Structures are given as structure tokens and as C-alpha cells.
N, C-alpha and C positions, 0 to 999 in steps of 0.2 A: 139251568137258569143262572146259577151261581157264576158258571162259567162266561155267559154273555154280560154279567154284570161287571166282571173283572176286566173283560176287554173293555167295556164302554169306562170304567174308571181310569184305564191305563190310556185311554183315546183322550180322556178329560186332562190327565196329566202332562200328557205331552203337549197340548195346546198350551196348558199352562207354560211349559216350559220356553215355548216359542214366545210367549209373550214377556219371558223373565229374562231370558237368557240367549246370547248371541254373542258372539266374539269379532271381532275389528281390530287391526291395529290402523290407529286413525289418523297419526301425525308425529314428526319427529321434531323434538324441542332441542335447541342447541346450536351449536357450530359445526359445519359440514367437517368431518376427519380428513384431514390429507386432502385439502382442496388444492388443484393444479390447472386451474383456468378460469377466467372471468372475463363477460362482456356486459354491457349496459347498452340497452335500446333507447334513445332518446324520443323515439314516437311512440312507444309500448308503455314508457316509463318503467321497466322492469329490468332488474338484474338478473344474470344468470351464471351458475357457478359448477362446475365440473370438477369431479374427486378423482383420485387415483383407482378406486375401487368401481370405478365405470358409472358412479351416478352422476344426474344433472337435475340441479335444484335452482328453480326460479321464484324470485320475490317480488313484490311491491309495494302496495299499500299495507299497512299493518294487516296482517290477517290473509292476505293474498300470498299463496303459498303453492307450490306447484312441485312434482318430483318424478323423475323417470330414471330407469335403470337400464342399461345398454345389457344385451344379453351375452356381450363378450367379457370376458373377465380382463378386461385392459383399462388403460388410463383416459382420462379425456386430456389429450393436451392443447387442445383450441374448442372455441366456442363463436360462433357468429350469428347473429340475427341478421334476417334478410331485410334491406329496408321498406318500412312501410307497410309490414307485412307481421302476421303472428307465426312465421316460421323461423328454424333457427337451424343452423348446423353444425354439427360435434365431430371433430376429427379426435381419433383414438389413436393410442401409440402403436396399434398394430397395423395402421396405416388404412383404417376403414373410415369413410364418411358415413354421418347417418343425419337425415333429415327428421325434424320433429316439427309438430304444428298444436297451437292449442286451437283445440274444436268443441264447440260449443254442442252440450247434451244434456237436455232436459233443464235448459236454463244455466247450466253450469259449465265452466271451461275444464276440460281434461287434456293433458300432456300427451300426446300418442306419438309414437315412432311411425313414419310414414314410407321410409324407404331408407335404402343403404348401398352402397357402392365403394367399388375399391379399384383404384387404376392397376392394372396390371399388363406387363410387357410381354413379349413371346417366350418360350422355354429360352433357357440360358441367359436372358440379358440381368444385368446386374441389377438389385434393387434399388439404387441410387435414382436409376431411371425415372422412378416412379414414386419415389419414398417422398410424400408430401411435407415440406417444410413451412411453406408461408401459403395461408388463404386470403382473398380477398373478396367479399359480396359486393358487386358490382351495384352502384345505384340503380340501374334500371330494373334490378331486382328478379331477372330472369338468367344470371350468368355468375358461374365461379370461376376465379381464376385461380389454378393451383401449382404454388412453385414447388419445385423438387430439389433433392439432394444433387440431381444429374444436371442442374442447371436451366431445365426445361420450365415453361410454363404450361401446362394446358387448361382449356377452358372449357366447362361444362355446364351443360343448360340445366337450370331447375325450375320446379321441384323436380323433374322427372330424370335427373340424373342424365342425360344423355351428352355426351361427347359430341363437342364441335370440333372436329378435327383440321377443320379448315382454318381455323382461329388460333390453333396452338402456335405458341412462340418458342422454337426450337433453340437450343444452345449454338447451334450453327449459325441461325438467320443472324441473332446478336453478336456472334464473335466476328462475323463478317461485316458486320456494320461498324465496328470498333475503326478507329484510325490505326494507321501501321503501327506507330509506336506503342501502342497498348495492345498488340496482337500477342498470342498464345494463349491456349484452353485453360490452364490452370489458374491463369489470374481471375477468373471468374467464381468459380467453385459454386456452391450451393446457393439458392435463392433465399436469402435472410429476410427481405420484407418486400411487401407489394401495396404501393399504395396508388388511390386515384386522383386524378387532378381535380380540386373541389369546385374549378369553375369551367372545367373542360372534361366531361365524363369519356372524351375518346382517346385521352392521355391517360396512361398507366406507367407509374416508376417502378421499375424492377431493381432491386438493390442486392448486390451478390456478397457474399460473405468476405470476399478478399477488399472490399470497399468499393468498386466500381457500381455507378447507379446508370441505368439506363432510362429515358425516356421513350416509351414505345406507343406509336400513333395506331389504335386501333383499326381505322380506316384504310391509312396508308399501307399497313404491314411493314413499317418500318420503324427504325430507331430517328428520333429528331433530336435528341442530346443525350451527351456523354457527361457523367460527372466522375473525375478519375480520383475518388479519395484512395488515399495512401495505407490507410490504419484499417484494421480488421474492423467490418461493419457491425453493428448491435442492432440499431434500427433507424428508422428514418421517419421525420414527422412533414408533411405537406402544407404548407401556411394556407390559410382558407382564402387568400387572395390571389392564390396561385401563382405568387410571385418568387418563392422562395423554398427551399427545402432544408431541413434541419437533419443533420447526420449525427450520433452518438457512435462513439468508437470503444476498442476495447482497452486503450490507453487511458481512459479517464477524459478523453477530450471529445467536444463536439465542435460541429462546424457548421457555417450557415452559407449556403449558395444560393447565387442569383441563376433562375432558370428561365427569363425571358430571353426570346428569340432560339434560334436553332444553332447547332454546333456544338464544340467542346468547350468548358470552361476550365481553365488550367490550374485557377487558385480558389478556395473557397473566400467570401466576402468578409469572413469572419472564422477563428477558430481560437478555442479558448479551452484551456484545462481549469475546471472552476476549483479545485482543491491542490494546487501548489503545484511545486516545479519537481518533488519527490513523486516515483512511481505511484500510479493511482489505480483502481480496479476500474472494471469496465463501468460505463453508463449504459445499463441494459435496456433503458427505454425514456423518449423525450418527447414532450409536449409543448407547443406554445400555442397559448390562445391571445385574442386582443381583447382590449376593453373599449368600451366607447369613448372614455374620456383617462388617458393617461397611457402608460407603457402596457407592454403586455406581460401576461402571467410566463413564466418558465418554468417545467415541472423536470425533473430529471432522478432517475433511479440507479442509486449506486454511484461510483466516481469517489468513493473515500481513498484517502492516502493507505496504499497498501500495507507499509510496515505498521503505523501506526494505528489505524484504524480498520484495517481488513476483515475485522470481525463484525464490524457495524452493519447492520440493515437499515439504510437511509434512503429517503425521499427529499431532496431538495426542491422549496418552493421560493422562486426569485421573484419579487414583484417591486419594482421602484428600486428605494434603498432598503426595504426589508429581504434579508434571505435569513432560511430558518432550514436545516438538515433536521426532518424529523426524525427521529431515532425509535426504531421499534424494537422488538425483545424476540421476533422471530423473522425467518426468511421472507422477503416480498415475493409475491406470486403475481400480482399485477394490479394496475391501479387506472381510473379514470375520473374525469372532471364533468362535473353535471354544471349546464349553464342555465341562464335566466331567460326569460321570454317563451311567448306562446311557439316558437318554431325551434327553441333551444338554440338559439344563435348570439343570445344575449353574453352579460358578462358572467365570468366563471363564479359560482356561487358556492360549490361544494366540492371538496376533495375526496375520493371513495378509494380506500388503501384496503386490498384484500392480500394478509399476510397468513405464514401457515397456522397461525394459532387465534386469528380473530380478524373481524372487519373493523376500521376506524374510519370515521368520516369528518372531517374539518371543515369548518364552517368558515369561507375564504369573503365574506362579507362583512363579518365582525370582529373589530379591532383585537388583536392578538390572536387570531385564529383558532378560536377554542374547538373543543372537540363537542358532535353532536352526539347525544345519547341514542344507543341505537334501540328500538323496540323488538326486534329479534336479532338472529343470528349472535345473542351474547356469549360471550364464552362463559361455559358453565366452568369448564376445567380451568380458569384462569390460574389456579391451584386445585391440587389432585382431589376429586371426589372421595371422601372417607365414609359418610353415611349420608343416608337422606330420610325424611319424615314428612309425611302428608298429613294435613289437618284440613278437616272439610268444614263448611257451614260456620266461617268465622262470622262473628258479631259485628255487624256494621260500625259501630264505635270503635271496637279494637282495630278492626280494618283502616280508618280512617287515623288512628292515632300512629298504626306503624308506618302508613305512607306519609304521615306530618314527620316522622323523624327521619325517614329516609331522605324526605326533601331538602332535609338540613344539610345533607352530605351532598347534595348533587348541584351545590351553587355555582361549581366550576364548569358545568357545561353551558352550551351554547343556548340560546333561548331560543333558536330558529326551529321551525318544523321538521320533521323528516323529509328528506327533500326526494324520496323516490316513492313516486305515488302511482304506480300501474294498478288498473284493475279494479273492479270492485268487490268487496268483502260482503259475502251473502250469509255469510254464518250468522245463526242466531244470537242477540246479546246475551252475555253472560248473564245469570239468575241475580235477583236482587240479594241472595245469600252468597257470599263470595265463597271462594276456595281458594286456599293459598298452598303454594308448593315451597318446603324449606330444603334448604341442601346447607350442609355443612362443608366447608372447604377449608383446608388448613391455610392456604397462601392469601397475603393480599397485598398489592401494593408491591413494596421491595423487599419486606421481611416476612418470614414465616410467623403468624400470630394468632392463628384458632381463630377462624372467620366462622358466622352463622350467617348466612345469605338467603333472605326471604324472597320470594319468586311469587309472582301472581299468576295461577295456571288456569284461571277461570275461562281461557280463551286459546286460540291457536298460537298466540304468540305468548311465550315464556318471558314475562316480564319484570326486571330485578326491582323490589321495592324498598327494601333496607339490608342494610350490613353491619353484622355487630362484631367487634373485635374482643376477644378475651384474654389478649395477649398483657393489656395492661395489669392485671393481677400480679403478674408472675414479673421476676427478673429477668429478663431476655437480654438477646443483644441488640434489639429492635429499641430504635429511643421513642418514646411516645409523642415528643413534639419535633419529628424530622421536618427539615424543611421541603419545601414544594419541591418536587423532582422535574415539574414540567416545564420552567422555566428555564430561559437561557442565562448563562453566566454572561457578564458584561466582558465584552473583549473576547470571547473564548472563540477560538476558530479550530476546525468547523463550528457554526453556531448552532451545536445539538439541542435538540428538545424531546425528553423522553414522552412517549404518547402510547395509549394504550394500557391496558389493565393486566394482559398475561405475563406472570413471571415463572419463569422455569426454575428458579433457584430456591434450597431449602434450608433454612437455617438450625431448625431444631426441632426435629420430629414430634418430641413428647407433647408439643401443643396441639397436634392434631386430635381433633373431636370423632368418637367413635360412636357416641349413642345421644340423642336429642329427645325430650319430650316437654311440648308446649301446651298449658290448659288455655284453652282459647277464652273461658270466662271470667278468670281471675285475672289474666296476663302474668302469671307465674311460667318461667322458662328455666328447665333444667338441661344442662348439658355436661356432658362426662368424655374423658379424653384418654390419649394412649398412656399419659402417667398415672393413671389412678385417681385425676382430679375432676370431682363432681361439684359444679358451679349451679347456684340456686339466683336466678334473676329475677326482676320485677321490672314489669313495663313503667315507666316513667315519664311525664313528659316537658319536665325540667333537667337541668344539668344538674347534678351532684356530685361534691366530693367527698368522701369517704374509704375508710380502711376496710379490708375486707378479711375479718379472723379465720384461720385455717383450723379446723379441728380433725384429727388423726384417726382413722378406723383401722383397728390392727386386726386385720383378718386371720392371721396367724395364730393369733392368741398366746403369744408366748411361746410356740413349739420350738425350741432353740436347735432342735436337729436339721432344721432347713435352714437354707442359706441363697438368699436372692441374688443372683447372677446378672439380672435384668440394668436399665437403666437407671438413674436416682431419680428421685422426686425433683418435683419444680420446687424452685424456691419462693415463696410469698413475699410480695413487697410489704414492708411494713410502714411506710410512709402513705400519707392518704394520696388517692387518686381521683384525680377528674373524670368523671364519665357523662358523655353526651347524652342528650335527650334519647330515649328507647329505652331498652333493654338495659339494666344496670345490677352488677352483683352484688350482693348482700350477703352469701353464706357461701362456705368452702368447705369440700370435705377431701380428705386426702387418704386414699388406699395406704395400707403398708402391709406389703410390698406393693409398690407403685406399678401393678400390671395393668393391662390395658382392661377398661371397664367393658363388658360384653352385655351386659342388660341395665336397664333404667326403667323407672317408672315413678310418675309424680301424682299425688293425691292432693290437689290444692284444700280440698274440703277439709279434711284432715291434717293437713300443713305437715305433712309427710314425704319424704323421697325415702325410695330404696333403690340399691344398686348392687351388681355383683361381676364377681372377676372370675379368675380361672382358681381362685382361693375360698372363697367364700362370698356371703353376700352380708349387706348390713341395712339397716333402718335408722334414718335420721329425721329430728324433728327440726324444723328448719325455723319455727317460729322461737323455740327455746335455743337455736341452735345447739344442740347436745345428740349423742348417739343413743337410741332405742334399743337397739340389738345388734351384735356381731356374731356372726355364725361362720365356723370354717367347716369347708366340704372338702378339703384337700386329701386327697386318697395318701397315705404315708409312701406308697411305692411310687408315687407319680412326680420324678425327679424332674421332668419336661417342663412343669410347672414354674421351676424355681429359675427356669433361664431367661424368662421374657421373651417378649414379642420382635424384638428386635436381634435376636441371637440368629448369626447366620447358619449354625449346623444344627440346628432345631429340626428342621425340616429332614434333614440327612438322618439325624439320629432316631427320629420318628419312624421314618419309613423302612432304616435298618432293622429296628426292634420290632417292629411289627411283622417285615418278612421273616426273621428268625425265629418270632412267635408261632407265624403261621406254620413254618416248615416243622418245630417241634408238635404241633398238634396234629399233623399230620403224620408225623411218626408215630405218636401214641395211638393213634386212629389204626394204623398198619398193623402194629403189635399186638393192639387188642381185640381185634375184628378180623384180621385175616390170618389166623392159625395155621389153615391148609386151606389147599384148593378147592376143595369140595365145599368146606364152609363160605369159602368166599363167594361161590359161583350160588349158592344157594341164597345167602344173604342178599345180594346181588338182584336177584330174582325177587326176592320177598320187599327188597327197596322199590324196585321199579312198580311192581304191583300197588303198592302204598301211595307212591306217587302220581300213577295214574288215576286211581281211585281220588285222589285228593284234585287232581286238574278236572275230574269228570263234575264233582260236588261243587267247586269254586274255581271257573276257570280264569278268573283274573286275578285269582290269589296264589300265594306260595307259602310254604312255611319258611318262618321268620326265625333266623339262625340266631341264638342266645350269644351274647357277648361278654367277654370275659369282665371279671371286675377290677382286672389291674389294667386296663388298656389306658392310655394317655388321657389326661384331662378328664377324667371320669367326675372330678368335684366341680370344672368350670359351669357357672350358673348361666343356662341359657334364656331363660324367662323369668320374669317378675310378674305379679299380678294381686292388685288389690280388691277386696269383696266384701260387700254386707251381706253375711249369708248366715245359714246354722251349721255351727260346729260341733259345738257339745248337745244339746238337746234340739229336737224340732219345734220349741215353742219359744225361744229366743234366739234371736239373729244379732248378730255383734260383729263389727268390724275385724276382719282377716288379713294376713298377707300369705301369699302361696309363692314359693320358689320352686322352680325344676331345674335340673342338672343334665350334664352331659351324660349320667353314668344312668338314666333313668329314674332318678331318685324324685320325689314330691314331698316338700316341707311346707306344714302349713301351720302358723302362729295365730293365736287368738288376741286382739289387740284390746287394750281397756285405754279408751280416751275419757279426759276429765270433762266436766261440762265445760259450755262454752265460756260460762263467766270466770272460770278459772283454768282456763286452757293454757295461759303465759305463765303459769305458776306451777300447778301441779305436773307430775312427770306424767310420760305415757308409758305403759305396760305393753309387753309383747310375750305370751307365755306360749310354748309349745305345745301343740293341740294333735295334728295327725301329722302321719308320716307313711308314704306310699314308696314301696319298691314294683317299679315295671319287672314281670318276669324276665324279659328278654334284654332289659337295661338299655333300651333304646333312648338318645337322647331327647329329652322335652322339648319343643319348641314352641308349645303354646298352652295355655290355661284359660278356660274361659268357664263361669258358673252361669247357667240356667234358672231363671225364676219359676214360678208354680206354672207359667204358661208357656214356658219353653224358651222364653226370648232371652238374649244375653243382657246384662244388666247394663243399665244406662252408665254414661259417663260423669264422675265427678261434677256435681253443681247444673249438670244439663236438666235436671228435674228443676230444682229452681229456678231456672229460668225458661221456664213452658216449653223447652224445646224437646221433651219425651216423656211419656208417662212412668209414672212411679213403678218399680219392680212390685211383682207380685208375691207377697211374703205369707200369703194363707197356704198355697201349694206347696209340694215338696221342691227342694230345689236339686238341680244336677250339677256334678261337675264334671266338664269335659277335660280329658288330659289328651293332647295331640305330641305325639312322639314320631320321630322320622319314620316307624314304622308303622303304625295304626292309630285310630280315633278310639278311645275308650271313655264312654259315660259311667259315672259313677253316682250313686245316691246320696245325699246328705241329709242327715250328719252323719249316718254309718259307714261311710264309704263302700258300700259294696257293689260290684261290678253290675252293671244292668245291661249294657250293649255295647258293641264295638264293631267297627269297620277296620279291615285290614286294606290299607290303599297300597302295600306294598306289590306289586306285579312280578309275572315271570321275569321281566326284563331288569329287575332290579331296581325299583323307583324307592326314593325316599324324599319324604317331605322336606323342602327347604326353607319354603317362606309360607306363612298363614295368617288370615286376618279375616275380621268378621265385616260383612256387607249388608247393605239394604240391597234388594232388587227391586225396584216397583215394576208396575206392568206397563206395557207399552200401550194397551188398549183400554183400562181402566186406572184413574189417579186414585181411586180407593184401594186397590189391591196391592199387597206386595209381599215379600218374605224375607227372612234373614238366612243367611247361608255364609258360610267359610268358602272363602277363596285359598287355594292351595296351589302352589309351585313346586314342582319335584324337580330332581336332579336329571330328569331326562329332558327338563324344558316345557314339560306339558301342564297346562292350566285346568284345575278341576274346580267345581263349585260341588258342596257337601251340604245338604240340606240340615236345618236345625228346627226342633230337636230331636228329628229322626235319624240322623248322621247315615242319608243315604248319597250315593254319589248321582248326582243329576245330569252333569256334562263334563265333557273332557274335550281339551283343544289341544293341538300343538302349537307352542308359541317360539322358543328360543331354543336353538340348536342346542342338544346336549354337551356339545364340545365347547360352548360359550360358558365358560365357568365363572367369568367375571360378570357378565350378562345375568345369569342365575343369580348370583351373589348379591348384585345391586338392586334387584326388584323390590319395589314397595306396592302396597296395594291401597285403595283411599277404600272409604265409606260406601262408597256407590257405585262398586263394583268395576271400576278403571285400575289402571296401575301404569306404572313405570319400570322401564329398566334402560341400562346402558347398552347401546348398540356399539360404542366407541367410547373412549374417554371423554369426549366433548359432547357426546349426543344422547338424549333419551329418547327410546321409542315410548310413545303414549299407546295404552292399549284399553279397550271396555269389553268387559264381560256382559254388559248390561244393556238391554235393547233400548232404554228409556233416558241412559245416561252416556252420551257420547259428544267428544268434543273433535271437530275435523274440519280441515280448510274444505270452503265452498266459495269458490271464487268464480268470477266472469271478467272474462279481458275482449274487447272487442277489437275488430280491425280498425287501425287508426285511416283517418281521411285521406284519400289517394292525393298527392301531389303531383303535377304533371313532370314526367322524367324522359330523359334522353333514352331513346330507343335506338339501337346500333344495328344500321342495316346488317342483315345477315343472309351469306351466300348459301343458297339451298345446296346439298349434295347432291350427288348424281345417283345414288343408289342408298337404299335403307340403311340408317346408321344402326350400329350394334352397340346397347348399351353395357356398360361394367368392362369394356375392353379398348385396349388403346394399342395400337400397332405402330411403332415410330417409325420413320422413314431410315433407309439404309444410313444416309448421312448423321441422323441423329444418333444411330445405333453406335454408329462408326466412333462419335465423338464421346459416348456413354461408356463405350469399352476400353477407348484410352485413356479416359479420365480413370476408370476403376482399375488398370494397369499400374497407372503412374502413382496411385494412393497406396 
């Protein structure tokens, strides 16, 4: 009977787990890493970006996002939408073509791959015969024209990828159509560009690498005009009236050719080198678009003077007398222009530029051509991400104050709405209680200045809210009142204008921020950096001019035997500094030595900040601006802690010392235990039996190996925690501070706070109360105190704002110490071990990240449970129940080789998380069934416009897909070209 009851209890628990826990990777925030291709569909109002890792991403209106991933590990070199359809074609650098479609399923569109195709020749044929270099999607919507390295153009029917061999344009046919004085096979080279006549879809322009351009009539299957440009061809643009062709070339020139009539045009109507008489770089792309009233817009990519500005990444925009060279800080991938009107044939309204590190949109209809702020694809990595912090359930008043401060920083952006509007966002609206995501970045604009960037993470789009700079407190190379770099200097040539926010340069790495803590109820923020600086800031709606005084915390406490070999301390400005509305610094602590701050916690109700480094930890009263406690945790034998985080030899020394230490231990072990062969065999058998017995008793656990006390950085402070709990006896609870180190030590201090009315005069006292040394000396990565109900203590001021129930002070409190090896529960105030969970498995797992989360039920709004979210060094996610400390679920999430992704992971209070999948992208995941943020979008097929369908000759026999056998003449030309090259 008892057994059946237990089975029923387990079944009930399994059902609860299904209601509470479920793992999903939901959305990728940020900018695609290493973009390689760009395209825009005017009919769908969607843009698509391909990457070098084989991903394809589609974006429309804010919240409309789709992603696909090719099975092949190859870069996407080209992307093309089929006209008036929800299909697109991708070309990879392995020469394969892939068809994708947006298919509706349960009222939501999904991006699916529907076919793939590769041009193949007969055995022995050179790759140039079928190596695709140019793709044209015909306006009929059912044909692809594929230009190749060998100079041939193949025609493929879509979406079925059936080759139409009777329509292929061979190199031989094109060469035979050339006038005699343009003969020769090498003159053509590869197909550089394919363009359709905007007014006559039966004509296609074929641009060859050497400059020759041929207008081919698809019905007559012959050339009707030749344009004999003499310079290496880079790109071609056919004007929408069909009367002219623009060609750009490798020498920085572009030409305008009249194409009316038939025959050969010997000279261009216009030839110009925009940037001077000296050698220029190639103009890689050219676009000309008309306006209803006035001259056309001309867009040129590249063309800068090679000697002076060859390293610039520019797109030139020329309209009437206005000429601007938009100067980007990373390489230009591609660009397109959005036009006004229902059919998207009106005046140009926005220029969209994809560069290697960001997407920039220029408003072409507002004076000065300002930048339009992007609601997605914002470059999170405009400076390197050094840490991240998530704050849930922001009060509405504070949310609005942060937004207001951010709005004052964005006055330079265009007021125009986002011009890409495709698809419908069907994701539910964000809850009234907003969620914000904070990242701390090192760089901003031109100089490194230690910025904190606030992001709205309540929806699919990660939207920038506000940017805080901390550099004004210190003396750096960055001038606080630097002129606007986005404006052209009068008379400058080329007329450069800096655009974009990505900055690859770094001036002072000491300004980098490593830890951050925000109190969402009081508006206090504390940030700590690489040079041991801890700033305390307060949210203010008005600008203020003030001086920030520094307090030094000597963590070595006068130990003269140690000498700091790292960087120097940041110098503080003595004169008053004007801080704009937003978070303003009013207090500063500088650690001595100025090592990286490794732990930071703020308690806004007690007006205290605690911080830790590799040398010790301190407690600071930011109301009285004085140190309360300084404790050195440095091991006297730990010389590595003296070298600082920027030492180039630290990692080498550490690895060598650890290697020699392991060798010495193994030798001692051999001498001690392996005295003779008989004893060795006997001991090995005994050890094997013990390990087997241990595996049978606890199959997911293994014996934890004790660590040496002389390991490096044992004094490094990993975690700091404030708690109002029982330390001295079970009758009186008092404020306390807990600190955990890398050597498995836990220090507890009892805090004595003066009454509220005398808080600003009387000092705060910290008295040592408890000290715990974990047996195996594993690093302590988390500390949590559980109240009488077994629930984690509420955050400061959370109860005062009626957002949490008061902690239960009637029952016994418990201390949960989380090390890399295990979870151990102690009773308070006696600090006696109660229970433990060894997470360390046979494969050598270690806890890397831990957080406390609330998991609500997907079936009942009234039920939920607290739990620990855990990430291991194997990339696995675990949920551990509280207060029972039992493993509930386990999911693989991050590849264990992805050290950066594991180190960057941050958990939310509601069972979600984020981690870096590239330097510019965060992957969002959810462990909760009721708290999921993911894109849900619908894209409908656009209304069909009558197009021109070309007559198609039917082949005599059945055609074979995925196969092309060129004629003997085509093969002969291909072989000759291959040999000559």
C-alpha cells in the first residue's frame, strides 16, 4: 500500500514538474555575427540577412523576426526574394542554392527550407563552368538566372529547381555575337552582374568581369546591344525608365550608357571619377533613383582616394548640390534604398546600410539626413560586453524616469517611424510590470568611458532605453565636451560624415565595468570596475554639478611584503562635473590595490555597499561616505594575486605552476602507495570496488577531490550577500553580511545599524560572527538564507512596496552555501550541516552560474515554487528545489566548449536567462512554462500584380533536376579559359 502511495506521489510530482518547468531557446537578441549578405523585399517589406555561419534571418516590423539555419557549414554569399512571393533563395559559398518559404502554421508563419540545388558538370569539368557568381530572380517569379565564373548563364525554374537547358546563355553564343574587334574569349571573364530591363522583362543585361556588357533578348535568344566598357566591372544599375545603364568600375569611376536602340555604343554618355585625379578604390555598388520633382539620388559604395582614405568604409549620397560621404567604422556588406508610395516606386525615403558590425538607416527626407533609431539589430557590442545584469518587475514610475532620461540623449535621431513594416507581430503585449535588461559596456562614441546601457527586454526586440557614462568622474583622454563628430567640416573633401555607434577602439581598459547592482525601488545604482573603483549613483530627473569624493579601502591592511604589479588607480577629477539627468554619481570607493572587483552587492534600505576583489572585501556606508569594514582574504603564498588582471604572463605562470603541482602530487602518491607491485595490485582492486560501490549507491555523483590551500586566488571573493537573520541566538535576528571566497571559506559579520533618526550621525558596526571552511575548499559561488517557510529572503524594500510577503522570523532559518561542487544547507544560528546535494557528476561538472527564481504554474495562477537555476561548466541547466535541495530537471543548453557563452550567462527572477552566442548576440532561453518571450509573426502573400510570362519551349524529353551537361562547344570554351588562367 505504501508503495502505491509513493508511486502516486511521484506521478503527482511529475505532473507539477510539467506545469512548472520546460526548456526553450526562444529568441536571439542583438546583431548577427559576421553578416555576409543583405536583401530587401518591397512587396513583403522584409529584409533578410545571411551570415558566414550559414544563418538566414528575416526582419520586418518590430517584433517580426524569423531565423533559419542551413545544414551546410558554409557562408551565405547572396540572398534573393522571389518577386511578389513569400519565397527566397540563398546562395552559399559551397555553390549550393537553397529555397526558403514563409509557411503559415496554426496562424503563425514559419521559415522553412523547401529545396536545394547545385549546378554540376560532367566528370573532369573545371569548377568555373558551374561556379555561380551572379543571381537574378526574374520578375515573372518562376525563373532564376545564374551567372558563373566560366561566363555562362543558366536558367532554372523555381520553386522546383528544374533546369531549362533550352534557355541557357552559353559563353560561346555571347562571344559569337560580339563585333569582330571585341573578339577573344578572355575578354569576358566571369559574369559579374545580371540585370533585368525594368520596362521590358524579355531583356537581360549580362555584365562580365572585364567590363563588357551585353543586353540579351530572351525571346530571340540573341544579343541586341553591346556596351564595351574598358575597366574592370564592379556593378551595374539599369535606370527604371529603361533608357540608361550605369556601370561602376575598379578604378573608382562610373559611367552612364545610353541603351536605346540596337547595336554597339562605343562611348559612354558620361564618365566620372567622383573623388579626384589620384588613384581611387573600386566603386563596388551603384544605384540611381529618380524623384518626382528635381534631380535623382545617386548612391555609391567605395571610390575613396586609395593613398589618403583607402581605409575608409564609405557610401556617398549625391542629390542636387548635396554630397555626403557617410563614413562607417566597419566594412560595408551591402545597402538598399526604401522608396515611398503604395507600389514602392516613389521618392527615396531611407537608405539602409548593413556593415560588418551594425545596421544603419538614414532618413533621406529630413534635412540633414539624420539617422533613424533602430528598434532591433542594435549593436550590443558597440563596445565589448564586460558584464550583464537583469532586473525584473521594474516599478512603472522608475521605468518612466529612465525612459525620460534616455529620450534626452536621442534628440539627434530622426523623428520618422521605422520604415520596414512587413508582417504582423502576434506576440502578446508585454506585462504592465516591465522587465529591463542592463548591459555594461566599456566604450561609447569615440572614447572608452565605461558606460552602462539599459535595455528594454520585455519583448522580442531588445530596445535601448538609456546610456550612462561613468568616465566624467575620472581624468581620462576623453574630453567631456567633445564636438559632434557627425557633422561635415565646411569645405572638407571628401565630405565625410561619421555615422553609426560601433567603435572598435579602446583608450583605457581600467574604465571597464565588471559588476553592477541596481535597486529598482530606491533608484540607487552601484557599478564597479577593472581598476577597483566602486561608484554609487542615484537617479535624478534634473542635471546637477557636483564633485565626487573618493574613499580608499586598503584591502592589504598594511601588509608590506606584497607589491602590486598591475595597473595604477584611476585619477579622480577634483573640479565639479556636470552630470545630465539620469543616474548621477555621488560617492566613490577605490580599492587598494586597484584590482578587478569580483563581487558587488547593494542594500539600499541599510545604505550599505559591499565589494570584493582577489585580495579581500569591504563594507561601505554610502550615506556617511565611510568604510565600515575592510577584511583581507589574501593567502600569503598567492603571488599571482599581486600581478593584476592585465598581466600577460599570469595565465602562463598559473598553468605552469598548476602543472608542476599536479606532477609533484602524483609523484608523492606513487612513493607513498606503490611500494611494491603486490600492494599496488591489491590497492587498485580495493579502489575499484569502492568506486563501483559508490557508483551503485549514487550513480550521478562522484567523490569530490579536495583542493590544496595553496592554490592560486583562494582569497578571491566570489559572492557577497546581505541578510536579516539569526546569527547569535534563535531569539534575535539582526542584519548580517556574508562573504564567500574561491578557497571555500564563508565569513559572516553581524551588523549593528543605528536608529533611523540617527542614521546619518552614528556609525555602523560590523562584528565577526561566524566562519565556515568547506571541507573540499571548493569555490563558493552563491549564498542564500531561507526563512522559516523555506523561502529566500525578500529583496531590500520589496516588502515595504507590498511586492513580497515579509520573511518568516518565527521558524528556524537555514543557510544555503552553493559551491562549485555541491549545495549544502546549514541550520542557523548554530551553523550545523543539515543536508547536501552533490551536483558534481561523473563527467566533472562544476557550478558556474546560479540564481534564485520563481516558477509559476502554467495551469494555475495561484501556484508556484521557488528554485535555484544552475548552469554548469558542461553547459547544462539544472533547477534545484527549495528548501528541499533536490534536482528537479536538467537540460543541455550551451556547448561545453563555448567558454564565453557559459561565462556570460545571466538568470532572471522568473526562470529565463541570456548568454552570448557571439560577441554581438544574446541567446534568450526559458526554463519556465509560464514565462516565455518568443517571436510570433504572420506574413501574408502580397497581392499579385500581373507580370509578363515568357513563352517557354518544352523539352523533347523529361528534364533531370540538379544536373547540367554543357554542350561540347561550351565545354571547349570552359576548358580553354581554365587552361589560360
